[in-house]
C-alpha positions as CSV (number, residue, x, y, z in Angstrom):
1,X,188.4,-240.7,-4.5
2,X,191.4,-238.6,-4.8
3,X,192.0,-239.7,-8.4
4,X,188.3,-238.9,-9.3
5,X,188.6,-235.4,-7.9
6,X,191.8,-234.7,-9.6
7,X,190.3,-235.9,-13.0
8,X,187.2,-233.7,-12.2
9,X,189.4,-230.7,-11.8
10,X,191.4,-231.5,-14.9
11,X,188.2,-231.5,-16.9
12,X,187.1,-227.9,-15.9
13,X,186.9,-225.7,-18.8
14,X,189.4,-222.8,-18.6
15,X,188.1,-219.3,-18.1
16,X,186.9,-217.4,-21.2
17,X,189.4,-214.9,-22.7
18,X,189.1,-211.2,-22.3
19,X,188.6,-209.0,-25.4
20,X,191.8,-206.9,-25.9
21,X,191.0,-205.2,-29.1
22,X,188.6,-202.3,-29.8
23,X,185.8,-203.0,-32.2
24,X,184.0,-200.2,-33.9
25,X,180.3,-201.1,-33.2
26,X,177.3,-198.9,-32.9
27,X,176.0,-200.6,-29.9
28,X,177.9,-202.0,-26.9
29,X,178.1,-205.7,-26.2
30,X,177.6,-207.4,-22.9
31,X,180.7,-208.6,-21.1
32,X,179.9,-212.3,-21.9
33,X,179.6,-211.3,-25.6
34,X,182.9,-209.6,-25.5
35,X,184.4,-212.9,-24.0
36,X,182.7,-214.9,-26.8
37,X,184.2,-212.6,-29.4
38,X,187.6,-213.0,-27.8
39,X,187.2,-216.7,-27.9
40,X,186.2,-216.6,-31.6
41,X,189.2,-214.5,-32.4
42,X,191.5,-216.9,-30.8
43,X,190.0,-220.1,-32.3
44,X,188.6,-218.8,-35.7
45,X,186.6,-222.0,-36.5
46,X,184.0,-222.4,-33.7
47,X,180.6,-223.4,-32.6
48,X,178.9,-220.4,-31.0
49,X,176.6,-222.2,-28.6
50,X,175.0,-219.7,-26.4
51,X,171.4,-220.2,-25.6
52,X,168.7,-218.5,-27.8
53,X,168.2,-214.8,-27.0
54,X,171.8,-214.2,-25.8
55,X,173.1,-212.5,-28.9
56,X,175.0,-215.0,-31.1
57,X,174.3,-212.8,-34.2
58,X,175.9,-209.7,-32.6
59,X,179.0,-211.9,-31.5
60,X,179.4,-213.2,-35.0
61,X,179.2,-209.7,-36.6
62,X,181.6,-208.4,-34.0
63,X,184.1,-211.2,-34.7
64,X,184.0,-210.8,-38.4
65,X,184.4,-207.0,-38.0
66,X,187.3,-207.3,-35.6
67,X,189.0,-209.8,-37.9
68,X,188.3,-207.9,-41.1
69,X,187.3,-211.2,-42.5
70,X,185.5,-209.9,-45.5
71,X,183.8,-210.7,-47.7
72,X,181.7,-212.7,-45.5
73,X,178.9,-215.2,-46.5
74,X,175.9,-215.7,-44.0
75,X,173.9,-218.9,-44.5
76,X,170.7,-218.9,-42.4
77,X,167.1,-219.9,-42.5
78,X,165.0,-218.0,-45.0
79,X,163.0,-216.2,-42.3
80,X,166.2,-214.8,-40.7
81,X,167.7,-213.1,-43.8
82,X,166.0,-209.8,-43.0
83,X,167.1,-210.0,-39.4
84,X,170.7,-210.5,-40.4
85,X,170.6,-207.6,-42.8
86,X,168.9,-205.4,-40.1
87,X,171.5,-206.4,-37.4
88,X,174.4,-205.6,-39.6
89,X,173.0,-202.2,-40.2
90,X,172.3,-201.6,-36.5
91,X,175.8,-202.7,-35.4
92,X,178.1,-201.6,-38.2
93,X,178.6,-199.4,-41.3
94,X,179.4,-202.5,-43.4
95,X,177.1,-203.0,-46.3
96,X,175.1,-206.2,-46.8
97,X,173.0,-207.6,-49.6
98,X,170.6,-210.5,-49.7
99,X,171.4,-212.8,-52.6
100,X,168.6,-212.8,-55.2
101,X,168.2,-213.8,-58.8
102,X,169.0,-210.2,-59.9
103,X,172.6,-210.6,-58.5
104,X,173.0,-214.3,-59.2
105,X,175.7,-213.9,-61.7
106,X,177.4,-210.7,-60.7
107,X,177.3,-210.6,-56.8
108,X,181.2,-210.7,-56.6
109,X,181.3,-207.4,-58.3
110,X,179.5,-205.9,-55.4
111,X,182.6,-206.9,-53.3
112,X,185.1,-205.7,-55.9
113,X,183.4,-202.4,-56.2
114,X,183.0,-201.9,-52.4
115,X,179.2,-202.0,-52.5
116,X,178.9,-204.9,-50.1
117,X,181.1,-206.7,-47.6
118,X,178.6,-209.2,-46.4
119,X,176.4,-211.5,-48.5
120,X,173.3,-213.3,-47.1
121,X,171.6,-216.5,-48.4
122,X,169.3,-219.1,-47.0
123,X,170.0,-222.8,-46.9
124,X,167.7,-223.7,-49.8
125,X,169.4,-221.3,-52.2
126,X,173.0,-222.4,-51.9
127,X,172.5,-224.8,-54.7
128,X,171.3,-222.0,-57.0
129,X,174.2,-219.6,-56.3
130,X,177.2,-221.9,-55.6
131,X,176.7,-225.3,-57.2
132,X,177.6,-225.8,-60.9
133,X,176.5,-229.4,-61.3
134,X,175.9,-232.6,-59.4
135,X,176.9,-236.0,-61.0
136,X,176.1,-239.0,-59.0
137,X,176.9,-242.5,-60.6
138,X,174.0,-244.8,-60.8
139,X,173.3,-246.7,-57.5
140,X,175.8,-244.6,-55.6
141,X,175.1,-242.3,-52.6
142,X,175.9,-238.6,-53.0
143,X,179.4,-237.8,-52.0
144,X,181.1,-234.4,-51.7
145,X,183.2,-235.1,-54.8
146,X,180.1,-235.7,-56.8
147,X,179.3,-231.9,-56.5
148,X,181.0,-229.4,-58.7
149,X,181.2,-226.0,-56.9
150,X,181.3,-222.6,-58.5
151,X,184.9,-221.8,-57.3
152,X,185.0,-218.4,-58.6
153,X,182.1,-217.5,-56.5
154,X,182.9,-219.4,-53.4
155,X,186.6,-218.4,-53.6
156,X,185.9,-214.7,-52.8
157,X,184.7,-215.4,-49.4
158,X,187.2,-215.0,-46.4
159,X,184.5,-216.1,-43.7
160,X,181.4,-218.0,-43.4
161,X,178.8,-217.7,-40.8
162,X,176.3,-220.7,-40.6
163,X,173.3,-219.7,-38.5
164,X,171.2,-222.5,-36.9
165,X,174.0,-224.8,-37.9
166,X,172.1,-227.9,-36.4
167,X,170.3,-227.8,-39.7
168,X,173.3,-229.5,-41.2
169,X,173.8,-232.1,-38.4
170,X,173.2,-235.0,-40.9
171,X,176.3,-235.2,-43.1
172,X,174.4,-237.3,-45.5
173,X,172.0,-234.5,-46.6
174,X,172.6,-232.2,-49.6
175,X,172.6,-229.2,-47.3
176,X,175.3,-230.5,-45.1
177,X,177.5,-231.3,-48.2
178,X,176.8,-228.1,-49.8
179,X,177.8,-226.2,-46.6
180,X,181.0,-228.2,-46.2
181,X,182.0,-227.6,-49.7
182,X,181.5,-223.8,-49.4
183,X,183.4,-223.6,-46.0
184,X,186.2,-225.8,-47.2
185,X,189.5,-224.0,-46.4
186,X,188.0,-220.8,-45.1
187,X,190.1,-219.3,-42.3
188,X,186.9,-218.1,-40.4
189,X,183.9,-220.4,-40.0
190,X,181.4,-219.5,-37.2
191,X,178.6,-222.0,-36.7
192,X,175.7,-220.5,-34.6
193,X,173.2,-222.7,-32.8
194,X,171.6,-222.8,-29.4
195,X,171.1,-226.6,-29.8
196,X,174.2,-228.1,-31.3
197,X,173.1,-231.6,-30.0
198,X,169.4,-232.2,-30.7
199,X,169.5,-235.9,-29.7
200,X,173.0,-237.5,-29.3
201,X,176.7,-236.6,-29.6
202,X,176.6,-237.8,-33.2
203,X,174.8,-234.7,-34.0
204,X,178.0,-232.8,-33.6
205,X,180.1,-234.7,-36.1
206,X,178.9,-233.0,-39.3
207,X,179.1,-229.6,-37.6
208,X,182.7,-230.2,-36.4
209,X,183.7,-231.5,-39.9
210,X,182.2,-228.4,-41.5
211,X,184.1,-226.0,-39.2
212,X,187.2,-228.3,-39.9
213,X,187.7,-229.2,-36.2
214,X,186.8,-233.0,-36.2
215,X,190.5,-233.9,-36.6
216,X,191.0,-232.3,-33.2
217,X,188.9,-235.1,-31.8
218,X,190.8,-237.8,-33.6
219,X,188.4,-237.9,-36.7
220,X,185.1,-239.6,-37.3
221,X,185.8,-243.1,-36.0
222,X,187.7,-242.0,-32.9
223,X,184.8,-239.5,-32.0
224,X,182.2,-242.2,-32.4
225,X,184.1,-244.7,-30.4
226,X,184.9,-242.4,-27.6
227,X,181.7,-240.3,-27.4
228,X,179.0,-242.3,-29.0
229,X,179.2,-245.6,-27.2
230,X,176.6,-247.5,-25.0
231,X,173.0,-248.0,-25.3
232,X,172.1,-244.4,-25.5
233,X,175.1,-243.7,-27.9
234,X,176.6,-241.2,-25.5
235,X,179.7,-241.6,-23.5
236,X,182.5,-239.6,-21.8
237,X,180.3,-236.4,-22.0
238,X,182.1,-234.5,-19.4
239,X,185.3,-235.0,-21.4
240,X,183.6,-234.1,-24.6
241,X,182.3,-230.9,-23.0
242,X,185.7,-230.0,-21.8
243,X,187.4,-230.6,-25.2
244,X,184.6,-228.7,-27.0
245,X,185.3,-225.8,-24.8
246,X,189.0,-225.9,-25.2
247,X,189.1,-226.5,-28.9
248,X,186.1,-225.0,-30.6
């Protein structure tokens, strides 16, 4: 019994950090949001997993503002593009534009000339703006190295915010591969979702890979062996919860 209690105590997530920097926002955050921002600033590549309605958007905006991680790309569902544009205006003085056909070829100039610091697009439009070509050998399944990205366009971004990141929980999909390629090597990656796990712990694998934290769990095979075992494909969940809180 004593050993079980000790193990239980060892798996208690540490307290959230306190925000120690001043962020110029037009509205004040709640204390728990400030702790979330402090955590993001400490870990840089994270899943912001607060429940819906608790202000993940504001935390992401505050984090990018505090880090000065511009230019920033926001990838979100189409219905939320206007919401992101509005919240950026409500919270900060930074300028944002929603990517459209009008700026398809010249949107980096908006950053270079100081006309925009944040660029917003939806999942379905990533191919249009950031993919040069896709070449899949006959009979093969799509891999990341089959996709040629527009490096000059992707390369300008210092940070990426992925809203509703559970949409890319399946690593086999085009959307997941596009998102992973766009995020590769970025110092700041914030994946926002109130439901990071829809069905089973495997739902986390693609999201952890995209934010470049899967290696912290030993890589794909070790994650599967440790946390996706048994009839329900779910194991050692308390430990998984602990390490998610500690690492990302």
